[in-house]
MDTraj code that builds the backbone (N, CA, C; nanometers):
import mdtraj as md
import numpy as np

residues = "UNK UNK UNK UNK UNK UNK UNK UNK UNK UNK UNK UNK UNK UNK UNK UNK UNK UNK UNK UNK UNK UNK UNK UNK UNK UNK UNK UNK UNK UNK UNK UNK UNK UNK UNK UNK UNK UNK UNK UNK UNK UNK UNK UNK UNK UNK UNK UNK UNK UNK UNK UNK UNK UNK UNK UNK UNK UNK UNK UNK UNK UNK UNK UNK UNK UNK UNK UNK UNK UNK UNK UNK UNK UNK UNK UNK UNK UNK UNK UNK UNK UNK UNK UNK UNK UNK UNK UNK UNK UNK UNK UNK UNK UNK UNK UNK UNK UNK UNK UNK UNK UNK UNK UNK UNK UNK UNK UNK UNK UNK UNK UNK UNK UNK UNK UNK UNK UNK UNK UNK UNK UNK UNK UNK UNK UNK UNK UNK UNK UNK UNK UNK UNK UNK UNK UNK UNK UNK UNK UNK UNK UNK UNK UNK UNK UNK UNK UNK UNK UNK UNK UNK UNK UNK UNK UNK UNK UNK UNK UNK UNK UNK UNK UNK UNK UNK UNK UNK UNK UNK UNK UNK UNK UNK UNK UNK UNK UNK UNK UNK UNK UNK UNK UNK UNK UNK UNK UNK UNK UNK UNK UNK UNK UNK UNK UNK UNK UNK UNK UNK UNK UNK UNK UNK UNK UNK UNK UNK UNK UNK UNK UNK".split()
xyz = np.array([
    [2.1938, -0.6755, -2.1397],
    [2.1528, -0.7546, -2.0230],
    [2.2295, -0.8854, -2.0245],
    [2.3170, -0.9064, -1.9246],
    [2.4058, -1.0215, -1.9247],
    [2.3434, -1.1448, -1.8604],
    [2.2421, -1.1235, -1.7753],
    [2.1824, -1.2366, -1.7056],
    [2.0326, -1.2383, -1.7309],
    [1.9746, -1.3566, -1.7221],
    [1.8302, -1.3689, -1.7372],
    [1.7640, -1.3554, -1.6001],
    [1.6378, -1.3235, -1.6012],
    [1.5647, -1.3165, -1.4758],
    [1.4259, -1.3718, -1.5000],
    [1.3617, -1.4160, -1.3913],
    [1.2310, -1.4781, -1.4055],
    [1.1244, -1.3893, -1.3433],
    [0.9999, -1.4360, -1.3499],
    [0.8857, -1.3596, -1.3016],
    [0.8938, -1.3355, -1.1511],
    [0.9521, -1.4291, -1.0765],
    [0.9662, -1.4107, -0.9318],
    [1.0450, -1.2841, -0.8990],
    [1.1448, -1.2530, -0.9817],
    [1.2244, -1.1338, -0.9575],
    [1.1409, -1.0068, -0.9755],
    [1.0557, -1.0071, -1.0777],
    [0.9699, -0.8905, -1.0992],
    [0.8650, -0.8793, -0.9886],
    [0.8133, -0.9918, -0.9418],
    [0.7199, -0.9881, -0.8298],
    [0.7864, -0.9318, -0.7051],
    [0.9102, -0.9690, -0.6845],
    [0.9846, -0.9165, -0.5708],
    [1.0054, -0.7666, -0.5853],
    [1.0396, -0.7236, -0.7054],
    [1.0570, -0.5813, -0.7317],
    [0.9279, -0.5046, -0.7043],
    [0.8153, -0.5557, -0.7518],
    [0.6870, -0.4892, -0.7310],
    [0.6523, -0.4804, -0.5830],
    [0.6809, -0.5853, -0.5091],
    [0.6501, -0.5869, -0.3667],
    [0.7270, -0.4789, -0.2918],
    [0.8552, -0.4636, -0.3226],
    [0.9373, -0.3627, -0.2550],
    [0.8967, -0.2224, -0.2997],
    [0.8675, -0.2059, -0.4292],
    [0.8258, -0.0749, -0.4787],
    [0.6972, -0.0293, -0.4119],
    [0.6077, -0.1225, -0.3843],
    [0.4792, -0.0871, -0.3246],
    [0.4883, -0.0709, -0.1734],
    [0.5697, -0.1507, -0.1103],
    [0.5807, -0.1434, 0.0357],
    [0.6757, -0.0343, 0.0809],
    [0.7814, -0.0112, 0.0042],
    [0.8795, 0.0887, 0.0415],
    [0.9805, 0.0406, 0.1444],
    [0.9601, -0.0783, 0.1962],
    [1.0516, -0.1350, 0.2962],
    [1.0754, -0.2815, 0.2636],
    [1.1997, -0.3254, 0.2806],
    [1.2354, -0.4628, 0.2468],
    [1.1664, -0.5619, 0.3396],
    [1.1652, -0.5324, 0.4693],
    [1.1059, -0.6267, 0.5654],
    [0.9557, -0.6411, 0.5436],
    [0.8885, -0.5282, 0.5147],
    [0.7441, -0.5333, 0.4904],
    [0.7126, -0.6134, 0.3658],
    [0.7889, -0.5887, 0.2596],
    [0.7673, -0.6622, 0.1345],
    [0.7948, -0.8112, 0.1522],
    [0.9010, -0.8449, 0.2273],
    [0.9334, -0.9861, 0.2503],
    [0.8217, -1.0556, 0.3271],
    [0.7639, -0.9855, 0.4232],
    [0.6529, -1.0437, 0.4998],
    [0.5339, -1.0712, 0.4104],
    [0.5053, -0.9782, 0.3202],
    [0.3915, -0.9968, 0.2297],
    [0.4156, -1.1114, 0.1325],
    [0.5423, -1.1287, 0.0919],
    [0.5758, -1.2373, 0.0000],
    [0.5971, -1.3701, 0.0716],
    [0.6002, -1.3632, 0.2066],
    [0.6227, -1.4810, 0.2900],
    [0.7599, -1.5451, 0.2629],
    [0.8611, -1.4585, 0.2515],
    [0.9983, -1.5051, 0.2369],
    [1.0869, -1.4268, 0.3334],
    [1.2094, -1.4718, 0.3515],
    [1.3043, -1.4022, 0.4377],
    [1.3529, -1.2751, 0.3686],
    [1.3777, -1.1686, 0.4474],
    [1.4189, -1.0423, 0.3870],
    [1.5552, -1.0527, 0.3186],
    [1.6411, -1.1418, 0.3675],
    [1.7704, -1.1599, 0.3009],
    [1.7522, -1.2238, 0.1632],
    [1.6569, -1.3159, 0.1525],
    [1.6253, -1.3754, 0.0220],
    [1.5730, -1.2697, -0.0734],
    [1.4862, -1.1824, -0.0229],
    [1.4321, -1.0759, -0.1058],
    [1.5436, -0.9808, -0.1504],
    [1.6355, -0.9505, -0.0601],
    [1.7478, -0.8650, -0.0963],
    [1.8317, -0.9248, -0.2075],
    [1.8536, -1.0559, -0.2020],
    [1.9313, -1.1228, -0.3075],
    [1.8567, -1.1194, -0.4409],
    [1.7245, -1.1323, -0.4365],
    [1.6467, -1.1257, -0.5601],
    [1.6591, -0.9874, -0.6252],
    [1.6541, -0.8830, -0.5452],
    [1.6686, -0.7486, -0.5997],
    [1.8073, -0.7295, -0.6607],
    [1.9090, -0.7806, -0.5911],
    [2.0452, -0.7685, -0.6423],
    [2.0591, -0.8433, -0.7744],
    [1.9960, -0.9609, -0.7848],
    [2.0008, -1.0393, -0.9085],
    [1.9321, -0.9650, -1.0217],
    [1.8180, -0.9037, -0.9915],
    [1.7446, -0.8307, -1.0947],
    [1.8236, -0.7088, -1.1411],
    [1.8827, -0.6360, -1.0485],
    [1.9624, -0.5189, -1.0855],
    [2.0839, -0.5596, -1.1685],
    [2.1464, -0.6712, -1.1329],
    [2.2615, -0.7188, -1.2102],
    [2.2191, -0.7612, -1.3500],
    [2.1010, -0.8266, -1.3591],
    [2.0528, -0.8723, -1.4893],
    [2.0194, -0.7548, -1.5805],
    [1.9649, -0.6482, -1.5225],
    [1.9275, -0.5317, -1.6024],
    [2.0416, -0.4320, -1.6181],
    [2.1434, -0.4456, -1.5342],
    [2.2524, -0.3493, -1.5381],
    [2.2076, -0.2108, -1.4970],
    [2.1165, -0.2037, -1.3996],
    [2.0610, -0.0751, -1.3578],
    [2.0320, -0.0772, -1.2088],
    [2.0484, 0.0380, -1.1450],
    [2.0123, 0.0536, -1.0048],
    [1.8653, 0.0911, -0.9969],
    [1.7882, 0.0104, -0.9266],
    [1.6433, 0.0285, -0.9249],
    [1.5934, 0.1030, -0.8023],
    [1.6680, 0.0970, -0.6929],
    [1.6237, 0.1595, -0.5684],
    [1.7366, 0.2420, -0.5061],
    [1.6955, 0.3487, -0.4383],
    [1.7835, 0.4195, -0.3469],
    [1.7567, 0.3642, -0.2081],
    [1.8595, 0.3080, -0.1446],
    [1.8432, 0.2505, -0.0118],
    [1.8710, 0.3578, 0.0934],
    [1.7690, 0.3913, 0.1708],
    [1.7827, 0.4900, 0.2773],
    [1.7334, 0.4305, 0.4085],
    [1.7643, 0.4989, 0.5179],
    [1.7178, 0.4528, 0.6491],
    [1.5654, 0.4507, 0.6538],
    [1.5033, 0.5466, 0.5874],
    [1.3571, 0.5560, 0.5885],
    [1.2898, 0.4524, 0.5000],
    [1.3669, 0.3889, 0.4106],
    [1.3082, 0.2876, 0.3237],
    [1.3669, 0.2903, 0.1843],
    [1.3020, 0.2211, 0.0939],
    [1.3477, 0.2084, -0.0444],
    [1.2650, 0.3010, -0.1331],
    [1.3315, 0.3836, -0.2119],
    [1.2631, 0.4682, -0.3091],
    [1.3139, 0.4358, -0.4481],
    [1.2269, 0.4470, -0.5460],
    [1.2617, 0.4116, -0.6824],
    [1.3550, 0.5145, -0.7451],
    [1.4530, 0.4665, -0.8192],
    [1.5347, 0.5523, -0.9040],
    [1.4565, 0.5781, -1.0333],
    [1.5025, 0.6682, -1.1196],
    [1.4342, 0.6868, -1.2487],
    [1.4248, 0.5566, -1.3284],
    [1.5310, 0.4742, -1.3234],
    [1.5252, 0.3445, -1.3926],
    [1.4210, 0.2533, -1.3281],
    [1.4152, 0.2564, -1.1947],
    [1.3167, 0.1747, -1.1249],
    [1.1753, 0.2186, -1.1553],
    [1.1546, 0.3496, -1.1678],
    [1.0213, 0.4005, -1.1982],
    [0.9769, 0.3550, -1.3367],
    [1.0692, 0.3548, -1.4327],
    [1.0346, 0.3071, -1.5666],
    [1.0018, 0.1580, -1.5640],
    [1.0794, 0.0817, -1.4874],
    [1.0521, -0.0615, -1.4786],
    [0.9176, -0.0874, -1.4106],
    [0.8832, -0.0033, -1.3142],
    [0.7578, -0.0231, -1.2413],
    [0.6385, -0.0267, -1.3349],
    [0.6318, 0.0688, -1.4266],
    [0.5176, 0.0733, -1.5184],
    [0.5155, -0.0483, -1.6103],
    [0.6336, -0.0922, -1.6545],
    [0.6409, -0.2121, -1.7390],
    [0.6001, -0.3362, -1.6597],
    [0.6494, -0.3454, -1.5362],
    [0.6208, -0.4631, -1.4540],
    [0.4735, -0.4706, -1.4187],
    [0.4113, -0.3565, -1.3926],
    [0.2682, -0.3571, -1.3606],
    [0.1855, -0.3978, -1.4814],
    [0.2284, -0.3567, -1.6006],
    [0.1592, -0.4000, -1.7223],
    [0.1712, -0.5510, -1.7395],
    [0.2913, -0.6032, -1.7158],
    [0.3130, -0.7472, -1.7261],
    [0.2318, -0.8215, -1.6204],
    [0.2268, -0.7669, -1.5003],
    [0.1492, -0.8289, -1.3932],
    [0.0023, -0.8386, -1.4325],
    [-0.0519, -0.7302, -1.4902],
    [-0.1912, -0.7318, -1.5334],
    [-0.2148, -0.8377, -1.6400],
    [-0.1174, -0.8525, -1.7301],
    [-0.1291, -0.9537, -1.8351],
    [-0.1280, -1.0940, -1.7760],
    [-0.0380, -1.1192, -1.6811],
    [-0.0305, -1.2512, -1.6169],
    [-0.1608, -1.2830, -1.5444],
    [-0.2152, -1.1856, -1.4726],
    [-0.3403, -1.2081, -1.4009],
    [-0.4555, -1.2341, -1.4973],
    [-0.4557, -1.1639, -1.6109],
    [-0.5601, -1.1860, -1.7109],
    [-0.5499, -1.3257, -1.7703],
    [-0.4267, -1.3713, -1.7956],
    [-0.4071, -1.5067, -1.8475],
    [-0.4567, -1.6106, -1.7477],
    [-0.4236, -1.5916, -1.6217],
    [-0.4681, -1.6848, -1.5188],
    [-0.6203, -1.6902, -1.5120],
    [-0.6821, -1.5735, -1.5252],
    [-0.8276, -1.5676, -1.5171],
    [-0.8933, -1.6307, -1.6391],
    [-0.8403, -1.5994, -1.7588],
    [-0.9008, -1.6495, -1.8819],
    [-0.8771, -1.7986, -1.9010],
    [-0.7507, -1.8400, -1.8902],
    [-0.7158, -1.9792, -1.9145],
    [-0.7640, -2.0681, -1.8013],
    [-0.7506, -2.0174, -1.6785],
    [-0.7937, -2.0962, -1.5641],
    [-0.9420, -2.0933, -1.5404],
    [-1.0153, -2.0083, -1.6174],
    [-1.1607, -1.9987, -1.6067],
    [-1.2041, -1.9765, -1.4626],
    [-1.1344, -1.8833, -1.3962],
    [-1.1744, -1.8476, -1.2610],
    [-1.1262, -1.9411, -1.1533],
    [-1.0421, -2.0401, -1.1897],
    [-0.9991, -2.1375, -1.0902],
    [-0.8827, -2.0882, -1.0058],
    [-0.8118, -1.9840, -1.0540],
    [-0.6981, -1.9346, -0.9783],
    [-0.7453, -1.8632, -0.8521],
    [-0.6678, -1.8749, -0.7455],
    [-0.7029, -1.8142, -0.6185],
    [-0.6573, -1.6697, -0.6147],
    [-0.7376, -1.5864, -0.5520],
    [-0.7021, -1.4456, -0.5350],
    [-0.6074, -1.4354, -0.4165],
    [-0.4897, -1.3769, -0.4401],
    [-0.3911, -1.3684, -0.3332],
    [-0.3065, -1.2435, -0.3530],
    [-0.2261, -1.2134, -0.2522],
    [-0.1367, -1.0992, -0.2602],
    [-0.1679, -0.9951, -0.1543],
    [-0.0878, -0.8890, -0.1555],
    [-0.1013, -0.7824, -0.0565],
    [-0.1438, -0.6530, -0.1245],
    [-0.2326, -0.5804, -0.0597],
    [-0.2774, -0.4521, -0.1123],
    [-0.3074, -0.3590, 0.0040],
    [-0.2688, -0.2340, -0.0105],
    [-0.2972, -0.1326, 0.0929],
    [-0.3994, -0.0341, 0.0376],
    [-0.5062, -0.0138, 0.1149],
    [-0.6137, 0.0761, 0.0750],
    [-0.6140, 0.1972, 0.1672],
    [-0.6036, 0.3150, 0.1100],
    [-0.6113, 0.4382, 0.1864],
    [-0.7469, 0.5031, 0.1646],
    [-0.8103, 0.5486, 0.2713],
    [-0.9445, 0.6053, 0.2603],
    [-0.9678, 0.7071, 0.3709],
    [-1.0577, 0.8035, 0.3496],
    [-1.0960, 0.8935, 0.4589],
    [-1.1469, 0.8136, 0.5777],
    [-1.1259, 0.8654, 0.6984],
    [-1.1545, 0.7864, 0.8179],
    [-1.3002, 0.7434, 0.8287],
    [-1.3934, 0.8320, 0.8017],
    [-1.5340, 0.7956, 0.8147],
    [-1.5743, 0.6865, 0.7180],
    [-1.5369, 0.7025, 0.5908],
    [-1.5702, 0.6033, 0.4889],
    [-1.4985, 0.4714, 0.5163],
    [-1.3730, 0.4826, 0.5600],
    [-1.2945, 0.3615, 0.5837],
    [-1.3487, 0.2782, 0.6978],
    [-1.3837, 0.3439, 0.8092],
    [-1.4290, 0.2679, 0.9264],
    [-1.5748, 0.2257, 0.9163],
    [-1.6597, 0.3127, 0.8625],
    [-1.8030, 0.2824, 0.8605],
    [-1.8428, 0.1918, 0.7448],
    [-1.7750, 0.2055, 0.6308],
    [-1.8156, 0.1285, 0.5135],
    [-1.7155, 0.0207, 0.4734],
    [-1.5875, 0.0598, 0.4594],
    [-1.4892, -0.0346, 0.4057],
    [-1.4547, -0.1476, 0.5017],
    [-1.4402, -0.1173, 0.6304],
    [-1.3947, -0.2196, 0.7250],
    [-1.4834, -0.3450, 0.7229],
    [-1.6162, -0.3326, 0.7313],
    [-1.6984, -0.4542, 0.7241],
    [-1.6871, -0.5258, 0.5901],
    [-1.6758, -0.4489, 0.4806],
    [-1.6654, -0.5099, 0.3484],
    [-1.5340, -0.5854, 0.3339],
    [-1.4250, -0.5247, 0.3838],
    [-1.2946, -0.5904, 0.3777],
    [-1.2967, -0.7204, 0.4571],
    [-1.3645, -0.7199, 0.5702],
    [-1.3760, -0.8424, 0.6495],
    [-1.4412, -0.9549, 0.5712],
    [-1.5472, -0.9238, 0.5001],
    [-1.6149, -1.0264, 0.4196],
    [-1.5281, -1.0706, 0.3019],
    [-1.4539, -0.9746, 0.2440],
    [-1.3654, -1.0082, 0.1329],
    [-1.2553, -1.1036, 0.1776],
    [-1.1978, -1.0788, 0.2942],
    [-1.0922, -1.1661, 0.3449],
    [-1.1460, -1.3041, 0.3809],
    [-1.2683, -1.3082, 0.4277],
    [-1.3294, -1.4382, 0.4593],
    [-1.3462, -1.5225, 0.3328],
    [-1.3761, -1.4552, 0.2214],
    [-1.3939, -1.5268, 0.0945],
    [-1.2609, -1.5592, 0.0276],
    [-1.1580, -1.4779, 0.0552],
    [-1.0263, -1.4968, -0.0077],
    [-0.9181, -1.4889, 0.1000],
    [-0.8970, -1.5948, 0.1740],
    [-0.8030, -1.5915, 0.2875],
    [-0.6578, -1.5681, 0.2490],
    [-0.6223, -1.5827, 0.1215],
    [-0.4840, -1.5598, 0.0799],
    [-0.4549, -1.4124, 0.0532],
    [-0.5556, -1.3289, 0.0637],
    [-0.5339, -1.1854, 0.0491],
    [-0.4774, -1.1276, 0.1783],
    [-0.3947, -1.0264, 0.1642],
    [-0.3388, -0.9541, 0.2785],
    [-0.3694, -0.8065, 0.2569],
    [-0.4687, -0.7532, 0.3276],
    [-0.5158, -0.6167, 0.3043],
    [-0.4821, -0.5277, 0.4229],
    [-0.4163, -0.4157, 0.3938],
    [-0.3943, -0.3107, 0.4930],
    [-0.4954, -0.1994, 0.4652],
    [-0.5802, -0.1701, 0.5631],
    [-0.6764, -0.0622, 0.5494],
    [-0.6288, 0.0552, 0.6345],
    [-0.5931, 0.1640, 0.5677],
    [-0.5452, 0.2840, 0.6364],
    [-0.6561, 0.3878, 0.6284],
    [-0.7316, 0.4004, 0.7362],
    [-0.8446, 0.4939, 0.7402],
    [-0.8074, 0.6134, 0.8271],
    [-0.7588, 0.7185, 0.7641],
    [-0.7175, 0.8383, 0.8355],
    [-0.7627, 0.9620, 0.7584],
    [-0.7838, 1.0737, 0.8272],
    [-0.8282, 1.1964, 0.7601],
    [-0.7131, 1.2653, 0.6876],
    [-0.6789, 1.2159, 0.5714],
    [-0.5699, 1.2713, 0.4925],
    [-0.5824, 1.2220, 0.3497],
    [-0.5043, 1.2823, 0.2616],
    [-0.4965, 1.2351, 0.1240],
    [-0.3774, 1.1409, 0.1112],
    [-0.3865, 1.0463, 0.0178],
    [-0.2810, 0.9474, -0.0010],
    [-0.2179, 0.9654, -0.1377],
    [-0.0857, 0.9526, -0.1410],
    [-0.0120, 0.9638, -0.2658],
    [0.0191, 0.8243, -0.3200],
    [-0.0370, 0.7931, -0.4353],
    [-0.0067, 0.6644, -0.4979],
    [0.1322, 0.6657, -0.5598],
    [0.1763, 0.7809, -0.6069],
    [0.3095, 0.7883, -0.6678],
    [0.4191, 0.7624, -0.5660],
    [0.3945, 0.7960, -0.4391],
    [0.4929, 0.7694, -0.3339],
    [0.4664, 0.6364, -0.2654],
    [0.3756, 0.5561, -0.3203],
    [0.3462, 0.4220, -0.2705],
    [0.2917, 0.4232, -0.1273],
    [0.2184, 0.5310, -0.0923],
    [0.1544, 0.5327, 0.0388],
    [0.0353, 0.4372, 0.0421],
    [-0.0172, 0.4048, -0.0732],
    [-0.1276, 0.3094, -0.0841],
    [-0.1292, 0.2550, -0.2263],
    [-0.1870, 0.1363, -0.2418],
    [-0.2051, 0.0797, -0.3752],
    [-0.3364, 0.1279, -0.4365],
    [-0.4360, 0.1466, -0.3503],
    [-0.5664, 0.1989, -0.3907],
    [-0.6008, 0.3126, -0.2957],
    [-0.6358, 0.4268, -0.3495],
    [-0.6705, 0.5413, -0.2651],
    [-0.8114, 0.5886, -0.2994],
    [-0.8899, 0.6114, -0.1967],
    [-1.0243, 0.6645, -0.2139],
    [-1.0225, 0.8098, -0.1677],
    [-1.0563, 0.8992, -0.2576],
    [-1.0507, 1.0410, -0.2266],
    [-1.1812, 1.1102, -0.2566],
    [-1.1815, 1.2414, -0.2384],
    [-1.3020, 1.3209, -0.2574],
    [-1.3050, 1.3919, -0.3918],
    [-1.1966, 1.3849, -0.4671],
    [-1.1926, 1.4473, -0.5984],
    [-1.1096, 1.3614, -0.6926],
    [-1.1289, 1.3837, -0.8213],
    [-1.0558, 1.3074, -0.9215],
    [-0.9117, 1.3566, -0.9292],
    [-0.8123, 1.2662, -0.9336],
    [-0.6724, 1.3090, -0.9443],
    [-0.6500, 1.3948, -1.0674],
    [-0.5715, 1.5008, -1.0496],
    [-0.5471, 1.5929, -1.1612],
    [-0.4290, 1.5513, -1.2465],
    [-0.3421, 1.4653, -1.1954],
    [-0.2239, 1.4259, -1.2721],
    [-0.1769, 1.2891, -1.2248],
    [-0.0851, 1.2310, -1.3001],
    [-0.0312, 1.1000, -1.2656],
    [-0.0900, 0.9905, -1.3528],
    [-0.0162, 0.8801, -1.3637],
    [-0.0638, 0.7645, -1.4407],
    [-0.1539, 0.6806, -1.3524],
    [-0.2760, 0.7262, -1.3377],
    [-0.3684, 0.6626, -1.2453],
    [-0.4974, 0.6273, -1.3176],
    [-0.5603, 0.5208, -1.2707],
    [-0.6932, 0.4836, -1.3181],
    [-0.7927, 0.5273, -1.2110],
    [-0.8817, 0.6181, -1.2466],
    [-0.9779, 0.6717, -1.1493],
    [-1.1201, 0.6374, -1.1917],
    [-1.2028, 0.6115, -1.0928],
    [-1.3428, 0.5791, -1.1188],
    [-1.4299, 0.6419, -1.0096],
    [-1.5387, 0.7028, -1.0523],
    [-1.6307, 0.7614, -0.9559],
    [-1.7059, 0.6505, -0.8830],
    [-1.7076, 0.6575, -0.7510],
    [-1.7765, 0.5568, -0.6713],
    [-1.9206, 0.5951, -0.6423],
    [-1.9417, 0.7193, -0.5995],
    [-2.0768, 0.7590, -0.5605],
    [-2.0818, 0.9098, -0.5393],
    [-2.2005, 0.9644, -0.5315],
    [-2.2199, 1.1021, -0.4876],
    [-2.2278, 1.1027, -0.3352],
    [-2.1977, 1.2151, -0.2762],
    [-2.2112, 1.2266, -0.1314],
    [-2.2580, 1.3668, -0.0972],
    [-2.3156, 1.3814, 0.0207],
    [-2.3657, 1.5101, 0.0652],
    [-2.3116, 1.5419, 0.2036],
    [-2.2887, 1.6698, 0.2271],
    [-2.2528, 1.7183, 0.3587],
    [-2.3728, 1.7930, 0.4158],
    [-2.3954, 1.7798, 0.5449],
    [-2.5123, 1.8438, 0.6037],
    [-2.4861, 1.8948, 0.7436],
    [-2.5796, 1.9728, 0.7940],
    [-2.5758, 2.0224, 0.9310],
    [-2.6740, 1.9412, 1.0148],
    [-2.6338, 1.9110, 1.1366],
    [-2.7163, 1.8289, 1.2242],
    [-2.7310, 1.8978, 1.3588],
    [-2.8471, 1.8816, 1.4177],
    [-2.8753, 1.9431, 1.5472],
    [-2.9039, 1.8350, 1.6502],
    [-2.8708, 1.8657, 1.7750],
    [-2.8947, 1.7705, 1.8832],
    [-3.0432, 1.7646, 1.9163],
    [-3.1007, 1.6455, 1.9081],
    [-3.2422, 1.6290, 1.9363],
    [-3.2748, 1.6654, 2.0823],
    [-3.1756, 1.6468, 2.1689],
    [-3.2001, 1.6706, 2.3121],
    [-3.2065, 1.8191, 2.3473],
    [-3.1670, 1.9069, 2.2586],
    [-3.1665, 2.0503, 2.2889],
    [-3.2426, 2.1264, 2.1802],
    [-3.3727, 2.1114, 2.1758],
    [-3.4510, 2.1749, 2.0686],
    [-3.4447, 2.3270, 2.0703],
    [-3.4176, 2.3865, 2.1853],
    [-3.4124, 2.5323, 2.1920],
    [-3.2965, 2.5887, 2.1110],
    [-3.1928, 2.5078, 2.0913],
    [-3.0758, 2.5549, 2.0182],
    [-3.1021, 2.5669, 1.8682],
    [-3.1898, 2.4825, 1.8172],
    [-3.2118, 2.4836, 1.6735],
    [-3.3516, 2.5263, 1.6319],
    [-3.4385, 2.5453, 1.7301],
    [-3.5746, 2.5879, 1.6952],
    [-3.5716, 2.7273, 1.6341],
    [-3.6471, 2.7477, 1.5286],
    [-3.6582, 2.8784, 1.4657],
    [-3.5527, 2.9081, 1.3624],
    [-3.4637, 2.8160, 1.3335],
    [-3.3633, 2.8380, 1.2299],
    [-3.4281, 2.8252, 1.0927],
    [-3.4232, 2.9326, 1.0155],
    [-3.4838, 2.9313, 0.8824],
    [-3.3829, 2.9595, 0.7728],
    [-3.2768, 3.0332, 0.8050],
    [-3.1768, 3.0684, 0.7043],
    [-3.0376, 3.0418, 0.7598],
    [-2.9381, 3.0488, 0.6722],
    [-2.8006, 3.0278, 0.7162],
    [-2.7578, 3.1343, 0.8156],
    [-2.8089, 3.2558, 0.8008],
    [-2.7727, 3.3629, 0.8937],
    [-2.8173, 3.3334, 1.0362],
    [-2.9256, 3.2579, 1.0507],
    [-2.9746, 3.2254, 1.1843],
    [-2.8771, 3.1378, 1.2622],
    [-2.7920, 3.0647, 1.1911],
    [-2.6986, 2.9726, 1.2574],
    [-2.5890, 3.0481, 1.3306],
    [-2.5532, 3.1680, 1.2801],
    [-2.4401, 3.2424, 1.3365],
    [-2.4584, 3.2730, 1.4840],
    [-2.5811, 3.2844, 1.5316],
    [-2.6070, 3.3197, 1.6711],
    [-2.6199, 3.1965, 1.7610],
    [-2.6041, 3.0762, 1.7045],
    [-2.6200, 2.9524, 1.7818],
    [-2.4852, 2.8841, 1.8044],
    [-2.4736, 2.8078, 1.9116],
    [-2.3511, 2.7274, 1.9307],
    [-2.3329, 2.6332, 1.8114],
    [-2.2109, 2.6291, 1.7602],
    [-2.1861, 2.5543, 1.6370],
    [-2.0563, 2.4768, 1.6497],
    [-2.0631, 2.3460, 1.6359],
    [-1.9451, 2.2596, 1.6390],
    [-1.9059, 2.2293, 1.4953],
    [-1.7833, 2.2622, 1.4596],
    [-1.7398, 2.2442, 1.3220],
    [-1.5987, 2.1882, 1.3188],
    [-1.5344, 2.1987, 1.2043],
    [-1.3997, 2.1491, 1.1853],
    [-1.2980, 2.2576, 1.2184],
    [-1.1718, 2.2164, 1.2288],
    [-1.0611, 2.3096, 1.2462],
    [-1.0024, 2.3375, 1.1087],
    [-1.0034, 2.4629, 1.0699],
    [-0.9627, 2.4983, 0.9333],
    [-0.8258, 2.4427, 0.8957],
    [-0.7298, 2.4527, 0.9855],
    [-0.5930, 2.4109, 0.9550],
    [-0.5791, 2.2603, 0.9358],
    [-0.6780, 2.1841, 0.9797],
    [-0.6675, 2.0380, 0.9720],
    [-0.7498, 1.9787, 0.8584],
    [-0.8114, 2.0622, 0.7775],
    [-0.8882, 2.0110, 0.6640],
    [-0.7900, 1.9566, 0.5592],
    [-0.8082, 1.8323, 0.5194],
    [-0.7142, 1.7703, 0.4259],
    [-0.7627, 1.7734, 0.2816],
    [-0.8858, 1.8206, 0.2592],
    [-0.9384, 1.8282, 0.1230],
    [-1.0299, 1.9496, 0.1132],
    [-1.0147, 2.0307, 0.0093],
    [-1.0992, 2.1503, -0.0035],
    [-1.2466, 2.1177, -0.0143],
    [-1.2786, 1.9965, -0.0583],
    [-1.4197, 1.9582, -0.0710],
    [-1.4907, 1.9523, 0.0635],
    [-1.4150, 1.9450, 0.1724],
    [-1.4757, 1.9390, 0.3058],
    [-1.4932, 2.0772, 0.3696],
    [-1.4461, 2.1792, 0.3014],
    [-1.4554, 2.3152, 0.3557],
    [-1.5915, 2.3735, 0.3166],
    [-1.6951, 2.3328, 0.3890],
    [-1.8305, 2.3687, 0.3497],
    [-1.8844, 2.4952, 0.4169],
    [-1.8233, 2.5406, 0.5244],
    [-1.8770, 2.6556, 0.5977],
    [-1.8901, 2.7809, 0.5111],
    [-1.7899, 2.8132, 0.4235],
    [-1.8048, 2.9342, 0.3424],
    [-1.9293, 2.9333, 0.2538],
    [-1.9802, 2.8148, 0.2203],
    [-2.0972, 2.8071, 0.1327],
    [-2.2275, 2.8245, 0.2098],
    [-2.2182, 2.8316, 0.3430],
    [-2.3386, 2.8462, 0.4237],
    [-2.3827, 2.9920, 0.4333],
    [-2.2923, 3.0853, 0.4011],
    [-2.3228, 3.2263, 0.4220],
    [-2.3201, 3.3033, 0.2910],
])
top = md.Topology()
chain = top.add_chain()
for i, resn in enumerate(residues, 1):
    res = top.add_residue(resn, chain, resSeq=i)
    for name in ("N", "CA", "C"):
        top.add_atom(name, md.element.get_by_symbol(name[0]), res)
traj = md.Trajectory(xyz[None], top)
């Protein structure tokens, strides 16, 4: 390594790795994208390694960049812990984070909570992506992903949030449609609004086969 680099360079690297786009990362860091580009070039020169593949669709990590990512995230955690311990809670919470969540959970539960969190920590920049799909953390689609099952692979920290239940509901205004239903077989003869099989994004939501 012929040149030295500072913590700002690693922060810049982390921002681009997480955002996948130079302009998005620069906005989150509140700097000009040309400045961010120069920081990446300085870091690559200092390490003597190419960290990103630059494509029209965005920036993707090279194998060297992926190795640096894990080291940089460990260092970031250490820096944040030092700030918290030494500063005794005086440091301000800031930065950008993208949260991916199922649409129902994201809109009904997370959105109000995120609003209160931002009110308490105005230096935070939170993107809430609430859509009916799964999110890939390895491809940097989100920094935090809320899913319906525990990840089977990857260097991820997972924690169970809660139990949940799926149920069948009937329209109160049309009692004739649901009156007399005693077993799952009784449902087959009634009008039934359900999901589209091809659009199910998680096997945990495929509950109809368990009804019969």
